[in-house]
N, C-alpha and C positions, 0 to 999 in steps of 0.2 A: 397954219400953213406948215410950220416947222414940225408940228406933231404929225401931220399927214405924211410928210416926207420920211419921218422916222419910222412910222408904221410900215410904209412901203419898203424901206430899206431892210427892216427886220423881217418882213414877209419874204423878200427876195433871198435873204441869207438863210432863212429856214428852208426854203425850196431847194436852194443849192446844196445845203447840208443833207437833205433827204435824197437828192440825186446822187450825191457822193456815196452815201451809205448803200443805196439800192444797187448802183452800178459797180461800185468798187468793193463793197462789203465792209465789215468791221473785223480787222485782223488783230489778234493778240498772240503773244508768245506763250506757249504751253509746252512744257517738257522739251525746251530747246527748239521747238518748231512753231512757225507762224500758222495760225489756224483762223479761218473765217467763222465767226460765231453765228452768222446768219444760216438758216436752214438751206440745204441744197434744193435746187429745183428738182421736182420729180419728173423725169423724162420718160415718155412712152416709147414703145418698141420701134415705132417708125422714125424716131429721132435718135435715141441713145444707141440703137442697135439691139440685136436679139441674142440672148444666150440660149443655146439649145443643149439640153441635157437628156441623155438617153439612159434609162434605168432598165437593167435586165434582172431576171430571176437569178438569184445567187446559186452557183453550183459548188460552193465551198463545202468542206467537210469539217467536222469538229471531233476531237478525240474524246471518247467517253470511257471512263474507267469504272469497272464493277468490282465490288468486294467479293469475298468468297461465297456470300449468300445471294449474289446477283443484284445487289443494290448499287445504284449510281453513287459514286463518292468523289470527292475532290482531294482526298488524302490517301491516294493509292500508290504513291511513288516514294522511293528512298531518296536520301540526300544526293546520291549520284545520278538520279533520274530514272533508275530501273524500277520495275514494278515490284511491289511487295509480294511475298509468297501467297499464292492462292488468288491473286487479283488478275483480272483480265482487262483488255482494252479493245476498242474497235473504233474505226473511223466512220462516222455517221454523217450523212448529208444534213445540212442545216434545214433543207426543205425536203420533206418526204414526198413521195409521189401522191399521197392522199390529199395534200394541201394544194396541189397545183391544179386548181379548178377555175372555171370561168367566173364563178361567183366570188371566189377569193381575189381574183384579179380585179374585179369590179370594186370590191371592198377596199383594196389597196389604193385604187384611183380616188375613191371617195375620201379616204383618210388623208391623202396628199392634198386634195382640194380643201379639206377642212383646215389643215395646217397652214396652207397658204392664206386662207381667209383669216385665221387667228393672228397671224403676224402682219396683216395689213397689205398683202399683195393682192391688188385688185385687177391687174392686167396680166393675163397669161393665157396660153393655149396648151391644153393637155390632151394627149391622144393615147389610146390603149389598143394594143394588138391582142384581141381575145384568144388568139391561137396559142401564142407563146408567152403572154403576159408582159411583153415589152411595153414600156411607157416612155413617151417622148414629151418633154416639157419645154415650152418656149416662154421666156419672160424677159422683161427689160434689163439691160445691162446697167448696173450701178455698183456702189461700194459694198452693198449687202448681198449681192447675187450669190457669191460663193458660199456664204454662210447659210443662205436660204436653201440652196441645193443640198448641202451636206446634211441638213436637218431632216431631209426627206428620206434618208436611208435608215433612220432609226426605226425600230419596231414600235417604240412608244409604250413599252410594257412597264407599268407602274405597279410596284408591290411594296407592302410593308410586311416584313418577315420577323419571326422569332430568330434572334441572332444565334442561338445555340442549335436549334433544331431545323432551321430553314423553313419552318412551316409558314405558309402564306396566310397572313391574317386579314389583309385588305388588298384589293387590286382595282384595276380600272373600272370594273363593273359597279364599284361602290362610290365612284366619284361623280358628283353632279357638275362641278365647274372648277376650273383652275385659272388663276389670274395673278398678275403682279400688283401689289399694293405697297404703299410706303407711308411712313409717319415720322413725326419729329420726336427726337430723344434729346437727352442732355448733351450727347456727343455729336449731334447732327441729325441728318435724315437717314433712317433705316429702311431698307427695301426687303420685302418679304414675298415668298411664293405662297400664296393663299390657296389652299385646297379645300373646297366645300364638298361635303359628302351627302349622298342621298339618304333617304330614311333608313335603309338597312345599314349603310356605311356609317351613319351617325351613331347608331347603337353599337356597332363594332368598335368604333373609335373610342367611345365612352368606356367600354369594357377593357380595351387595351390600356387606356390611360389609368385604369384602376389596378391593372395587373402588372404592367411593366414599369416598376417603380424601384426606388432604393429604400430598403428597410433594415432595421437593426433589431436583433433579438434581445432576449433578457440578459444574455452574456456579453452583449456589446458587439457581437459579430455582425458585420454589415453585408447584406446580400443585395445585389443589383440584377434586375432582369432587364435586358436591353432588347430593343427592336432595331432592325436595319431597314432604312428607307432606300429603295433601289429603283433605278430606271434602266431598263434593258440589262438587268442583272449587274449593273455597276452601282456600288454603294454611294449614295449621296450623303447619307448621315447615319451614324449609329448613336443611339441615345436612349434615355429612359425619361419618364414623366414625373414631374414634381407636383402636379395637380391634375385633377380630373377635367377633361374637356367634354362638356355636355352640349355645346352649341353646334357640334358637327363641323367645325372649321379648324383646320390645322395650318398654322403659319410657320414657315421655315425661313430663317434669316438668310439672305443672300449677301455675301460680303460682310462688311462692317459699316456701322454708322459713319457718315461722312458729311463734310460741309462742301466738298468739291462737286460742282455741277457735273463735271465730266465723269467722275467716279459714280455718282448717283445714276446718271444716264446709262452707264455701262452695266451697273447692277440691275437696273430696270429691264434693260435689253436681255440680260441673261435670264431673269425671272420670266419674262414674256416667252422666251424660246422654250424653256422647260414647260411652262404652262401650256403652250401651244402643242407640245408633244403629248402631254397628259390628256388635254382636252380633245385632241383630234381623234382619239381612238387607237386601238392596237392593230398594226398590220399583221395579217395572218401568214404572210410570206416574207422571207428575207430577200431584200433587193440590194443590188450593188450598182454604183455609178459606172457606166460603161464608156460614155463619151460626154465631153463638156466643152462645147465649141462656141466661139463668139462670131457673129456675123454683123458687119456694119450696116448702116441704113443709107444706101446709095441715093434713095429718093430725097432724103433730107440734105445730103451733101450737095445735090444739084440745086435745091431750093435755097440753101444757105448761100451759095455762091452767086446765083443768078437773081432769084426773086427778091431776096432780102436786100441785095445790092440795089435793085431797081427801086424798092420801097424807100431805102435810105436816101437815094438821089432825089426822088419826088418830094419827100418830106423836107429835105434841105432846100430845094428850090422854093417850096412853100414858105419856109422861114425867111428866106432872102426876100421874097415878094412882100411878106408882111412888114419887114423892117424898112424896106424902101418905100412902100406905099403908105404905111400908117405910122412911121417914125417911132416915137416912144411907146405908143400902144402896141405896135408890132413887136417891139422888143419884149414888152411885158407878156404878150400873148405867147411868144416863143418860150419864154421862161416857164409860163404857166403850163404849156403843153408838155414840155419835158418833165416838169414836176409831177403832173398827173400820171404820166407813164411810169415814173419811178415809184410812186405810191402804189399803183396797180400791181407792178411787178413784186413789190414787197409783200402785198397781201396774198398774191399767188404763192409766194414761198411759204407763208405761214398757214395758208388754207389747205395745204396738201393737194393742190390741183395737179393732175397729171398733164404735162405739156406734150402735146402731139401735133401732128400736122393740122388736125381739125381745130385744136384750140388756138393755133397760130392764126388760122383764118378768122377766128372769133376776135383775136387781138387786133388784127388788121381792120375788121369791121368797126371796132371801138375807136381806132385811130382816125378812121374816116369820119365817124360821128362827131368826135371832139373837134376835128378840123372844121367841119361844117358849122358847128355852134360858134366857135371862136371867129371864123371868117365872117359870118353874118353879123355877129356883135360888133366886130371892128368896123364893118361897113356902116352900121347904124350910128356909131360914135362920130362919124364924119358929118352927120346931118345937124342942122341947127334946130334949136327950140325943143329938144327932148332932154329929160333928166336922165341921170345914170340909172336910177332904179327903174325908170320907165323903159329904157332900152333893154336892160337885162330881163325884165319881166316879159317884154314883147318877144324877146328871143326864146325864152322858155315856153311861152304859149305857142309860138310858131312850130317848135319841134316836138312838143308834147305828143301830138297825134301821130308823129312819125316814129318816135322812139318808144311809145307805149307798147306797141306789139312786140318790140325786141325785149322789153322788160318782162312782159308776160311770158314770152317764149323762154327766156332765161330761167324763170322760176319752174316752168313745166319741165324743161330739159334737166334741171338739177336733180329732180326726183325720179328720173328714169334710170332703171337699173341696168345701164349699159355705159361702161366707163367713158368711151369716146363722146357720147352724147351728154352725159352728166358733167363732164369736164368743160364742154362748150358752155353749158348752162351756168356753171359756177364762174367761169371767166366773164361771161356777159353780165351776170348779176353783179359781181363785185365791181367790174369796170364801169357799168352804168350808174351804180350807186355812188361810187367815188366821183365820177364825172359830174353828176348832178349837183352834189354838195360842194365839191372842191371848186368847180368853175364859178359857181355863184359867189362864193366867198372871195376868191382871188380876183375876179373881175371887179367886184365892188371896191376892193382895196387898191388895186393897181391901175385900172383903166382910168383915163382922163378924158373929160369932155373938152374937146378941142377941135376946131374946124381945120380940116386939111385941104390945102389948095390943090385943085386939080390941074 
């Protein structure tokens, strides 16, 4: 008897702890600020609001300097900024008239879509004006939105050059895939930008790693041939090779090895961003961000104030009814119900489910299903002559035929390539799975066979 009470008490304490973690979070102090270590909910556009970004074809110009022989140079000015003798300059548009074509506009749109896909943005709307190349992008508002938008203005031109001659040795056409990888070292976890080259690029890389090395002649003079790794003509790294790379994979260290989870996550994020730019292809046209506006979600604001308030009131009334009608079992059922919701919300956080108005309806469906199961079970526990296992099994048999279609539907929806539908499927799948297992265990531990007077 005492053992049973101890198990019940321990179960209740575990459920309360899970509820506290799920609803309040786990807050720790980092760099003088309190931060919740739990992942944020991913909110859809009809809840978090919409960020609308407008990209226009850039009309900027760049200064080009030519030497006396008409070759482009970057060393054509004196210390005072004046041109060297015989050198000329002109202001040239970054986008020539020849590149402003409908095909190139379409290519830019596809590159932007690929970049969004590479960094895990699944919900967005992108529209192209074929006449002037204007692109309008709508995506959910969150802490990464500004960074996502800024990455879309890069050309994404990846090049490995001879540091002395600026000869392009490798470019995007030689890349098969770019990704972020990490591994353990003596100093902690190191993060790398891994660039895998195609067949032609693999041969080029092997030749480069044999040529651009440090060598010493017979007289002891050291000669080093360097390469420059650039993205959009900005140097990421200038180096030489100490060994031949024959597997066609170049790994660039991002940051330094660390034992800090926050630093490692930051380095992985940086590596993923650069990988997304390289992997997404090169934009043939320079674009600039013209507008960047936020629009709230009035539909959700109305639901939040009215509908969610009504749901809370109904659930609260249900809990009060359970406690008054079923006494101890009513209290246990209430604790169980809240605990199930807490676990489900935790899983939603970690499963990267996008929360939208549609998924809220799925959660409401699950709330109703769980209430029906617990209500029926509580009612059976007031009857004489039935065992605990018999009552619980009877409950599951009764609702199996009702909930089976929901379970099947959840699996089908999960694999549909439409974010709103797949999110509904994931919520239903995880909610029903947790409900089935969790309710069975908790009811066996907490519920008591006891007749209640009418």
